[in-house]
DOVO-543076 format. One line per 2 residues: number of its first residue (from 0); for each residue x, y, z of N, C-alpha, C, CB. Coordinates in steps of 0.2 Angstrom, whole numbers, plus 2048, in hexadecimal, padded with zeros to 3 digits. Each point is the difference from the previous one (the first is absolute). Last residue first. Glycine has a CB too. Layout:
# residues N
NUM	X Y Z X Y Z X Y Z X Y Z  ...
# end
This chain:
# residues 288
287	848 7DF 83C 806 7FC 802 806 802 7FD 7FA 7F8 801  7FA 81A 807 802 7F9 800 7FC 7FC 7FA 802 800 80E
285	7FC 817 7FB 806 801 7FC 803 7F9 800 801 80B 803  7E9 7FA 807 800 803 7FB 807 800 7FC 7F8 806 806
283	800 7E4 807 7FF 807 802 802 806 7FA 803 7FB 80F  7F3 7EA 7F4 805 804 7FD 800 807 801 801 7F7 7F9
281	7F4 7F2 815 800 805 7FC 806 804 7FD 7F6 801 806  7FB 7E8 808 807 805 7FE 7FF 805 7FC 806 7F7 801
279	7E7 7FE 811 803 7FF 7FA 805 804 7FD 7F7 7FC 7FE  7FA 7FF 816 806 7FE 801 805 801 7F9 7FA 7F7 80A
277	7FB 81C 7FC 803 7FA 804 7FA 7FA 7FF 807 808 809  801 810 7ED 7F9 7FD 802 804 7F9 801 7F6 807 7F8
275	811 813 809 802 7FA 800 7F9 7FC 801 80C 802 804  7F9 816 7F0 7FE 7FD 805 801 7F9 800 7FA 809 802
273	815 806 7ED 7F9 7FE 802 7FE 7FD 807 7FF 800 7F4  814 813 805 800 7F9 802 7F8 7FE 801 80D 800 807
271	803 815 7ED 7FA 7FD 804 800 7F9 7FF 7FA 80A 7FE  819 80B 7FA 7FE 7F9 802 7FA 7FF 805 80C 7FF 7FF
269	7F9 813 7ED 800 800 807 7FF 7F8 802 7FD 80C 801  806 805 7E6 800 7FA 804 802 801 808 804 7FA 7F5
267	7ED 819 7FD 808 7FD 800 800 7FA 805 805 80B 7FC  7E7 807 7F6 802 7FA 804 809 7FE 800 7F3 7FD 7FD
265	7FE 814 7F6 804 802 805 804 7FB 804 7F8 809 801  7F7 7F4 7ED 807 801 7FD 805 801 807 7FB 807 7F4
263	7EC 7F5 809 805 7FB 802 807 801 7FF 7F8 7F9 7FE  7EE 814 804 807 800 7FD 804 7FB 804 7FF 80C 7FC
261	7E4 7F4 800 806 800 805 806 801 7FA 7FB 7F7 80A  7EE 80E 7F0 800 7FC 806 806 800 804 7F7 7FA 7FA
259	800 818 7F2 804 7FC 802 7FE 7FC 807 808 808 7F9  7E9 800 7F1 802 801 808 806 7FC 801 7F5 803 804
257	7FF 807 7E4 803 7FA 804 802 804 806 806 7F8 7F6  7E4 80E 7FA 806 801 802 803 7FA 803 7FE 80D 800
255	7EF 7EC 7EF 801 804 806 808 802 802 7F5 7FB 803  7FB 7FC 7E6 806 7FE 805 801 807 804 806 7F7 7F7
253	7E2 7FE 7FD 805 806 801 806 7FF 805 7F6 807 7FD  7F7 7EA 7FC 806 800 7FC 804 806 801 7FA 7F9 7F8
251	7F1 801 812 7FF 802 7F9 806 801 7FC 7F6 806 804  808 7F2 813 7FE 7FC 7FC 7FF 802 7F8 7FD 7FB 80B
249	818 80E 801 7F8 801 803 7FE 7FA 7FB 7FE 80E 803  81B 7F3 807 7FC 801 7FB 7F9 7FF 800 808 7FE 7FC
247	811 808 813 7F8 7FD 800 7FF 802 7F9 7FB 801 80C  81D 7FB 801 7FC 803 7FA 7F9 7FE 7FF 80A 800 7FB
245	80D 7FF 817 7FA 7FD 7FE 7FC 805 7FC 7FF 7FA 80A  81D 7FD 7FE 7FB 806 7FF 7FA 7FD 7FF 807 809 7FB
243	815 7F4 80F 7F9 7FD 7FF 7FA 805 7FE 804 7F8 809  818 809 7F3 7FB 803 805 7F9 7FC 7FD 806 80C 802
241	812 7F3 7F4 800 7FE 807 7FA 803 805 80B 7FF 7FE  7F6 803 7EA 806 804 803 7FF 7FF 807 802 80A 7F9
239	7E9 7EC 7FF 803 804 7FB 806 803 804 7F4 803 7FB  7F7 7EB 807 806 802 803 804 803 7FB 800 7F9 808
237	7E4 803 7FD 805 7FF 7FB 806 802 803 7F9 803 7F6  7EB 7F7 80A 807 802 805 804 7FD 7FC 7FD 800 80C
235	7E8 805 7EF 806 7FE 7FD 806 803 805 7FA 800 7F4  7EB 7FA 813 806 805 7FE 806 7FD 7FE 7FD 808 809
233	7F1 7ED 803 7FD 804 7FA 804 806 7FE 7F5 7FD 805  814 7F2 809 7FB 802 804 7FE 806 7FB 803 7FC 80C
231	80F 7FC 7E7 7FF 7FE 808 7FC 805 803 80A 7FB 800  803 7FC 7E8 7F9 802 801 7FF 800 808 7FB 7FC 7F4
229	81E 807 802 7FB 7FB 800 7F9 804 802 809 7F7 803  814 80A 7F7 7FA 804 800 7FB 7FA 801 805 809 7F8
227	817 7FE 807 7FC 7FC 802 7F9 804 800 809 7F9 806  809 812 7F1 804 7F8 800 7FB 7FB 803 80C 805 802
225	7F1 814 7F1 7FD 7FB 804 803 7FB 800 7F5 805 7FF  812 80A 7F2 803 801 806 7FB 7FD 805 806 80A 7FC
223	7F4 7F7 7ED 806 7FC 801 803 800 806 802 801 7F4  7E5 803 802 804 801 806 805 7FE 801 7F9 802 804
221	7F5 805 7E8 805 7FC 801 802 804 807 804 7FB 7F4  7E4 804 7FF 805 804 804 806 7FC 804 7F7 808 801
219	7F4 7F8 7E9 804 7FB 804 806 805 804 7FE 7F5 7F5  7E7 80C 7FE 807 803 801 803 7FA 805 7FE 80E 7FF
217	7EA 7F1 7F9 804 804 7FC 807 802 801 7F6 803 7FF  7FD 7EB 80B 7FE 7FF 7F9 804 805 7FD 7F5 7FB 802
215	817 801 814 7FA 7FF 7FE 7FE 800 7FA 7FF 804 809  818 7F9 80A 7FD 802 7FA 7F7 7FE 7FE 80D 7FE 7FD
213	80D 806 813 7F9 801 800 7FD 801 7F9 801 804 80B  818 7F0 7FE 7FB 804 7FC 7FA 800 803 805 7FE 7F6
211	817 7FC 812 7F9 800 7FF 7FC 805 7FC 802 7FC 80C  817 7F5 7FC 7FE 806 7FF 7F8 7FF 7FF 80B 804 7FC
209	80C 7ED 810 7F9 801 7FD 7FE 808 7FF 7FC 7F5 806  81B 7F7 7FD 7FD 807 802 7F9 800 7FB 80C 807 803
207	80D 7E9 803 7F8 7FF 7FE 7FB 807 803 802 7F1 801  817 80F 801 7FF 7FC 7F9 7F9 7FF 7FD 80A 7F9 804
205	7FB 81D 80D 802 7F8 800 7FE 7FD 7F9 7FD 7FE 80E  80A 81B 7FA 7FB 7FD 7FE 801 7F8 7FF 7FD 80C 7FC
203	812 806 809 7FB 803 803 7F9 7FB 7FE 806 80D 7FF  80C 7F3 7F0 801 802 806 7FA 802 803 80A 802 7FD
201	7F4 7EB 7F1 803 808 801 802 802 807 7F8 803 7F7  808 7E3 7FF 7FC 805 802 803 807 801 7FC 7F7 804
199	80B 7F4 7EB 800 802 806 7FD 806 801 80A 7FB 801  7E6 7FA 7F8 807 7FE 802 806 801 7FA 7FA 7F6 809
197	7EA 80C 7FE 805 804 7FC 807 7FF 804 7F7 808 7FC  7ED 7F3 802 806 7FC 802 804 803 7FC 7FB 7F7 804
195	7EC 812 804 805 7FF 7FC 805 7FC 803 7FE 80A 7FC  7E7 7FA 804 805 7FD 805 806 800 7FA 7F8 7F9 809
193	7F0 816 7F9 805 7FD 7FB 806 7FE 804 7FB 806 7F6  7EA 7FF 80F 805 7FF 804 805 7FD 7FB 7FA 7FF 80C
191	7ED 810 7F3 804 7FA 7FE 808 801 803 7F8 7FE 7F4  7EB 809 80F 807 802 802 805 7FA 7FD 7FB 806 80C
189	7ED 807 7ED 803 7F8 801 808 803 802 7F8 7F7 7F5  7ED 816 80A 807 7FF 7FF 803 7FA 801 802 80B 803
187	7E7 7FD 7FE 803 7FE 7FA 806 7FF 7FE 7FA 804 7FE  7FB 800 818 7FF 806 7FB 802 7FF 7F8 802 806 80A
185	80A 7EB 809 7F9 803 801 800 806 7FA 7FF 7FE 80F  810 7EB 7F1 800 804 806 7F9 805 801 80D 800 7FF
183	801 7E9 7F3 7FA 806 800 801 803 807 7F7 7FA 7F7  820 7FA 800 7F9 7FE 804 7FB 806 7FF 805 7F9 80A
181	813 7FC 7EB 7FD 804 801 7F9 7FF 805 805 803 7F5  817 7F8 800 7FB 7FE 803 7FB 805 801 807 7F8 805
179	811 7FE 7EC 7FA 807 802 7FB 7FD 803 801 807 7F6  81A 7F4 806 7FA 7FD 801 7FA 805 802 807 7F6 804
177	814 805 7F1 7FB 805 802 7F9 7FC 801 807 809 7FB  80E 7EE 7FC 803 805 806 7FB 805 801 80C 7FE 7FC
175	7F3 7EE 7F5 800 806 7FD 804 805 805 7F4 7FE 7F9  806 7E7 806 806 804 804 801 808 7FC 808 7F3 804
173	7E6 7FB 7F8 806 800 7FB 805 805 804 7FA 7FF 7F4  7F2 7FE 817 804 7F8 7FE 806 801 7FD 7F5 7F8 7FF
171	7FF 81C 803 803 7FF 805 804 7F8 800 7F6 809 806  7FB 7FF 7E9 807 803 801 804 7FE 804 7FC 808 7FC
169	7EE 7F0 804 805 7FD 7FC 805 803 7FF 7F9 7FB 7FC  7F7 80F 812 804 7F8 802 803 7FF 7FB 7F8 7FA 808
167	7FE 81C 7FC 804 7FE 7FA 804 7F9 802 801 80E 7FD  7EF 7FF 812 7FC 7FF 7FA 804 7FE 7FA 7FA 808 804
165	7FF 7F3 817 806 801 7FC 7FE 800 7F9 808 7FA 807  7EB 80E 810 800 7FC 7FA 806 802 7FC 7F4 7FE 800
163	804 804 81C 804 803 7FA 7FF 7FC 7FA 809 804 808  7F0 7F7 810 7FC 802 7FB 802 805 7F9 7F9 7FE 80B
161	812 7F3 808 7FD 805 803 7FC 805 7FB 80A 7FF 809  802 7EE 7F0 7FB 7FD 805 7FC 806 804 808 7F7 801
159	809 80D 7EF 7FA 7FD 7FD 7FC 7FD 804 805 7FF 7F6  80F 80B 812 7FD 805 7FD 7F9 7FE 7FD 80B 805 7FE
157	804 7EC 80A 7FD 804 806 7FC 804 7FD 80A 800 807  804 7F5 7EA 7FB 7FA 804 7FB 804 805 80A 7F6 7FF
155	809 815 7F8 7FB 800 7FB 7F9 7FC 802 80B 801 7F7  809 800 818 7FD 808 7FE 7FA 7FE 7FB 80D 807 800
153	802 7E7 804 7FC 801 807 7FB 805 7FE 809 7FE 808  806 7FD 7E6 7FD 7FA 802 7FA 801 806 80B 7F9 7FD
151	806 818 7FB 7F9 800 7FD 7FB 7F9 802 807 808 7F7  810 7FD 813 7FB 804 801 7F9 7FF 7FE 808 806 802
149	80A 7E8 7F8 801 805 804 7F9 803 802 80D 802 7FA  7F7 7EB 7F7 803 7FE 806 802 805 805 804 7F6 7FA
147	7E7 806 7F1 807 7FF 801 803 7FF 808 801 808 7F4  7E8 7F9 804 803 808 7FD 807 7FF 803 7F4 80A 800
145	7F4 7E5 7FD 807 801 803 803 805 7FC 801 7F3 804  7E5 808 806 805 801 7FB 805 800 802 7FA 806 7FB
143	7F6 7F4 814 7FC 800 7FA 805 800 7FA 7F7 807 806  812 7F0 813 7FF 806 7FE 7FC 800 7F7 80A 805 80B
141	7F6 7E8 807 804 802 7FB 7FE 807 7FD 802 7F4 7FF  7FA 7F8 819 7FF 808 7FC 805 802 7FB 7FA 804 80A
139	807 7EA 808 7FC 7FE 7FA 7FF 806 7FB 7F9 7F8 807  811 80A 80F 805 7FB 7FC 7FD 7FE 7F8 804 7FB 80D
137	7F9 81A 809 7FC 7FB 7FB 804 7FD 7FA 7F4 807 803  811 803 818 802 800 7F8 7FB 7FC 7FD 80B 800 802
135	7EF 80E 816 802 7F9 7FD 802 801 7F7 7F7 7F9 80A  806 814 812 7FF 800 7F8 803 7FA 7FC 7FF 80C 801
133	800 7F6 817 7FB 805 7FF 7FF 800 7F9 804 807 80B  80E 7EB 7FF 7F9 7FD 800 7FA 805 7FE 805 7F9 809
131	815 80A 7EF 7FC 802 806 7FA 7FC 7FF 805 80B 803  816 7EF 7F6 7F9 802 7FE 7FC 801 805 800 7FA 7F7
129	81C 806 802 7FB 7FE 805 7F9 803 7FD 809 801 80B  80A 7FB 7E7 803 801 807 7FC 7FF 805 806 808 7FB
127	7FA 7F0 7EA 7FC 802 806 805 800 806 7F6 7FB 7FB  812 807 7EB 800 7FC 806 7FC 802 806 80C 7FD 7FB
125	7F1 805 7E9 801 803 806 801 7FB 805 7FA 809 7FD  806 7F9 7E5 7FF 7FC 808 803 805 806 802 7F4 7FB
123	7FB 810 7EC 805 7FC 800 802 7FE 808 803 806 7F6  7E5 803 805 805 801 7FA 804 7FA 801 800 80C 7FF
121	7EC 7FF 80F 806 7FB 801 807 800 7FC 7F6 7F9 804  7F4 816 805 803 800 7FB 808 7FB 800 7F8 80D 7FF
119	7F1 7F0 810 807 802 800 804 800 7F9 800 7FB 80C  7E5 809 7FF 805 7FD 7FC 806 802 800 7F8 7FD 7FB
117	7F5 802 818 803 805 7FC 805 7FA 7FB 800 80B 80A  7EB 7F9 80C 803 7FC 7FC 803 805 7FA 7F9 7F5 803
115	7F9 814 80E 805 7FB 805 803 7FC 7FA 7F8 7FF 80C  7F7 811 7ED 804 803 805 805 7FC 805 7F6 806 7FF
113	806 7F4 7E7 7FB 801 805 805 805 806 7F8 7F2 7FD  813 808 7F1 7FB 7FE 7FC 7FA 801 804 807 7F9 7FA
111	812 815 803 7FB 7FD 805 7FB 7FD 7FD 802 808 807  817 7F9 7EE 7F9 803 801 7FD 7FE 805 7FF 801 7F5
109	81E 801 805 7FA 7FD 800 7F9 804 800 806 7F9 806  819 805 7FA 7F9 803 803 7FB 7FD 7FF 803 809 7FE
107	811 7EE 7F2 800 803 808 7F8 804 7FF 80F 802 803  803 7F9 7E8 7FA 7FE 803 7FF 803 807 801 7F6 7FA
105	816 80C 801 7FC 7FD 7F9 7FA 7FE 805 809 7F9 7F7  80B 80F 812 7FC 805 7FF 7FB 7FE 7FA 809 807 804
103	807 7E9 810 800 805 7F8 7FA 805 801 804 7F5 7F8  7FE 7FE 81C 807 7FF 7FE 802 802 7F8 800 7F6 809
101	7EC 805 80A 7FF 800 7F7 807 7FF 7FE 7F6 808 7FD  7FB 7F5 81C 806 801 7FC 801 7FF 7F9 804 7FE 809
99	7E7 808 809 802 7FB 7FB 807 802 7FC 7F2 7FD 7FF  7FA 807 817 805 801 7FD 805 7FB 7FC 7FE 808 808
97	7EB 803 809 803 7FA 7FB 805 802 7FC 7F6 7FB 7FF  803 814 811 7FC 7FB 803 803 7F9 7FC 7F4 809 804
95	819 80F 7FD 7FD 7FA 7FC 7FC 7FD 806 80A 7FF 7F7  7FB 81C 808 802 7FA 802 7FC 7FA 7FE 802 807 809
93	7FC 810 7F0 805 7FC 7FD 801 7FA 803 805 80A 7FC  7E4 806 807 807 7FE 801 804 7FC 7FC 7FC 800 808
91	7EC 80A 7FC 804 802 7FA 807 7FF 801 7F8 809 7FE  7F8 7E4 803 800 807 7FD 801 806 806 7F8 7FC 7F6
89	812 7EA 80A 7FA 803 802 800 808 7FE 7FE 7F7 80A  80F 7F6 7E8 801 804 806 7F8 802 802 80D 805 7FB
87	804 7EA 7F4 7F9 801 802 801 803 806 7FC 7F8 7FA  818 805 7F3 7FC 800 807 7F9 803 7FF 80B 802 806
85	80D 7F4 7EA 7F8 804 7FF 7FE 7FF 809 7FC 7FC 7F0  81F 808 805 7FB 7FB 803 7F9 804 7FF 808 7F9 80A
83	816 807 7F2 7F8 802 7FD 7FB 7FC 804 804 802 7F4  813 7FC 813 800 807 7FD 7FA 801 7FD 80C 7FF 7FE
81	7F8 7EE 810 803 7FF 7FA 800 806 7FB 7FC 7F4 801  7FB 808 816 7FC 800 7FB 803 800 7FA 7FA 805 805
79	813 7F9 80D 7FC 7FB 801 7FA 800 7FC 804 801 80A  814 809 7ED 7FC 801 807 7FA 7FB 800 803 80E 802
77	80E 7F8 7ED 801 7FB 804 7FE 7FF 806 808 801 7FC  7F4 80F 7F3 7FF 7FA 7FD 803 7FA 805 7FF 807 7F4
75	7F8 814 80B 805 7FB 806 7FF 7FA 7FD 7FE 806 80B  7F6 80B 7EB 807 7FD 7FD 805 7FD 806 7FE 809 7F5
73	7EA 800 80B 805 804 803 807 7FE 7FE 7F8 800 80A  7EB 7FE 7F0 807 7FE 7FE 805 805 803 7FC 7FA 7F5
71	7E7 7FD 80A 804 805 800 808 7FD 800 7F7 806 807  7EC 7F7 7F7 807 7FD 7FD 804 806 802 7FD 7F9 7F5
69	7E9 802 816 805 804 7FC 806 7FC 7FF 7FB 80B 805  7EA 7F6 805 804 7FC 7FF 805 803 7FC 7F9 7F7 801
67	7F4 80D 813 802 802 7F9 806 7FC 7FF 7FA 80C 800  7EE 7F8 812 806 7FD 7FD 802 803 7FA 7FE 7F7 806
65	7EF 812 803 803 7FE 807 807 7FC 7FF 7F4 7FF 805  7FA 808 7EC 804 806 801 804 7FF 805 7F9 807 7FD
63	7F4 7ED 7F8 7FF 804 806 806 804 802 7F8 7F8 804  80B 7FB 7E8 7F9 804 800 7FE 804 806 7FB 7F7 7F8
61	820 804 804 7FA 7FB 801 7F9 805 800 807 7F7 806  811 80F 7ED 7FC 800 806 7FA 7FC 801 805 80A 7FF
59	815 7F8 7F1 7F8 7FE 801 7FE 802 806 800 7F7 7F9  817 808 7F5 7FD 801 806 7F8 801 801 80B 804 801
57	807 7FD 7ED 801 7F8 803 7FC 800 805 80B 7FE 7FD  7FA 817 7FA 7FB 7FD 7FB 800 7F9 801 801 809 7F8
55	80D 805 815 7F9 802 802 7FC 7FC 7FC 802 80D 804  816 7EF 806 7FC 7FF 7F9 7F8 801 802 80A 7F6 7FB
53	80E 811 812 7F9 7FD 802 7FD 801 7F9 800 803 80D  81C 7FE 7FB 7FA 802 7FC 7FA 7FC 801 807 803 7F7
51	80B 809 81B 800 7FC 7FB 7FA 800 7FA 805 7FA 809  7FA 80E 811 807 800 7FB 801 7FA 7FB 805 806 80B
49	7E5 805 803 802 7FA 7FE 807 803 7FD 7F5 7F9 7FE  7F7 811 815 804 800 7FA 804 7F9 7FF 802 80C 801
47	7E6 7FA 80B 806 7FE 800 804 802 7F9 7FD 7F6 809  7ED 814 7FF 801 7FA 804 806 7FF 800 7F7 7FC 7FE
45	7FA 81B 7FD 806 7FC 7FE 800 7FB 806 807 80A 7FA  7E3 802 7FE 804 7FF 806 806 7FB 7FD 7F6 802 809
43	7F4 80F 7EF 805 7FB 7FE 804 800 806 801 802 7F4  7E4 806 807 805 800 803 806 7FA 7FE 7F7 806 809
41	7F0 800 7F2 805 802 7FC 807 801 804 7F7 805 7F8  7F5 7EF 80F 802 806 804 803 805 7FC 800 7FA 80A
39	7F8 7F1 7EE 7FA 803 803 802 807 802 7FB 7F4 804  814 7FD 7F2 7FC 805 7FC 7FA 803 803 805 7FA 7F7
37	816 7FD 811 7F8 801 802 7FC 803 7FB 803 800 80C  816 7F7 7F2 7FB 804 7FD 7F9 7FE 803 807 803 7F6
35	815 7F9 80F 7FA 7FC 800 7FB 807 7FF 804 7F5 809  816 805 7EF 7FB 805 803 7FA 7FD 7FF 807 80A 7FE
33	815 7EF 7FE 7FA 7FE 800 7FA 804 805 808 7F4 7FD  813 80E 7F5 7FA 802 806 7F9 7FE 7FE 806 80B 802
31	815 7F2 7F4 7FA 7FF 800 7FC 802 806 804 7F7 7F7  816 80B 7FB 7FB 800 807 7FA 801 7FE 808 804 806
29	80B 7FB 7EB 800 7F9 804 7FC 802 807 80D 7FB 7FB  7F2 816 7F2 800 7F9 7FD 800 7FA 805 806 805 7F5
27	7F6 814 815 802 7FC 7FB 800 7FA 7FF 805 807 800  7E9 7FA 803 804 806 7FF 804 802 806 7F7 803 7F7
25	7F0 7F0 804 806 7FE 7FF 805 806 7FE 7FB 7F4 7FD  7EC 802 80E 803 807 7FE 807 7FE 801 7F7 808 804
23	7F0 7ED 7FD 806 7FD 800 806 806 7FD 7FB 7F4 7FE  7EB 809 80F 804 804 7FC 807 7FD 800 7F8 80A 803
21	7EE 7EB 804 808 802 800 803 804 7FC 802 7F6 804  7E3 807 805 806 7FF 7FB 806 800 802 7F9 805 7F9
19	7EA 7FB 80E 807 7FF 801 804 7FF 7FB 7FD 7FD 809  7EB 801 7FC 801 807 7FE 808 801 803 7F2 804 801
17	802 7E2 7F7 800 806 805 804 807 7FE 7FF 7F7 808  7FE 7F7 7E9 7F9 7FE 805 801 804 807 7FF 7F2 7FA
15	814 80C 7F4 7F9 7FF 7FC 7FA 803 805 804 7F4 7FA  815 815 80A 7FB 7FC 802 7FA 7FF 7FC 805 803 80B
13	812 808 7EB 7FA 800 802 7FC 7FA 802 802 80A 7FA  819 801 802 7FB 7FA 801 7FB 802 803 808 7F8 800
11	809 818 7F2 7FD 7FE 806 7FB 7FA 7FF 801 80C 802  818 804 7F7 7FB 7FB 7FD 7FC 7FF 807 808 7FA 7F5
9	80C 819 803 7FA 7FE 803 7FD 7FB 7FE 7FF 809 802  81A 806 7FF 7FC 7FB 7FC 7FA 7FD 804 80B 7FF 7FA
7	803 81A 809 7FF 7F8 803 7FC 7FC 7FA 801 803 80E  80D 812 7E8 7FC 800 805 7FF 7F7 802 7F9 80D 7FB
5	81E 7FC 800 7FB 7FE 7FC 7F9 801 804 808 7F7 7F9  80F 80C 80F 7FF 807 7FB 7FA 7FD 7FC 80D 805 7FF
3	7F8 7F7 81B 7FF 7FB 7FB 7FF 806 7FA 7F9 7F4 807  808 810 812 805 803 7FC 7FF 7FC 7F8 80A 803 80B
1	7E4 802 80B 804 7FB 7FC 805 803 7FB 7F6 7FB 802  804 80D 817 7FE 801 7F9 804 7FB 7FC 7FD 80D 803
# end
């Protein structure tokens, strides 16, 4: 059983054209677990653990769910990856098929543009260590909007690409520390995502964190403890206190009861090695 005094922190990457997702579970702070979520069977499979910081808001999954990109840091600044790096991997593993050393935590990560092309959030520069012939970096793409050199630049562009509308764009440009996104769902309801920037961060919560609201013409229901939420398969799926839940809303606008899909709190670190993919190199769960 987990001895973490705080609930596991949950973030989900949803494939846009496949019924597949990755759950990124963090806790304790230096331990991250990547979990494969089969949305057809509602099953969750633990794949690999990582000792270090995996930046979920600088990560993305390809539309078909077969590859993903992530930014990670383990602080081993004299290593081949210079202590921080961006990886493109086959879902749901950490093993790199393309690997870019970074050496600092400015920028990093990226977005998938198609199933096989991606944008690298380069910023102050990456050093390619090896690159796959199966996925390709688009050197001509530039993100629509610029949101600085940390998590919001990838995260806010990802949200807008996936159908979220940024409501307070001018305030965000003025760096007010709060971005408000929304998307219409069903029954006259709108789901809002409030993205907070808070430094120094509170215990058990990162410097970047989200809360949510459900709103219609008559009322607003605050969900400050929903750390991740989206409209998925005609339901609201949300993460709360280390668990993932489903909540239905009828076409008439009636909010149904919540159903737990999975509890991620009991998990503890275990070393798992991704399958070998010859001839490409990889990083295992505790490396580089």
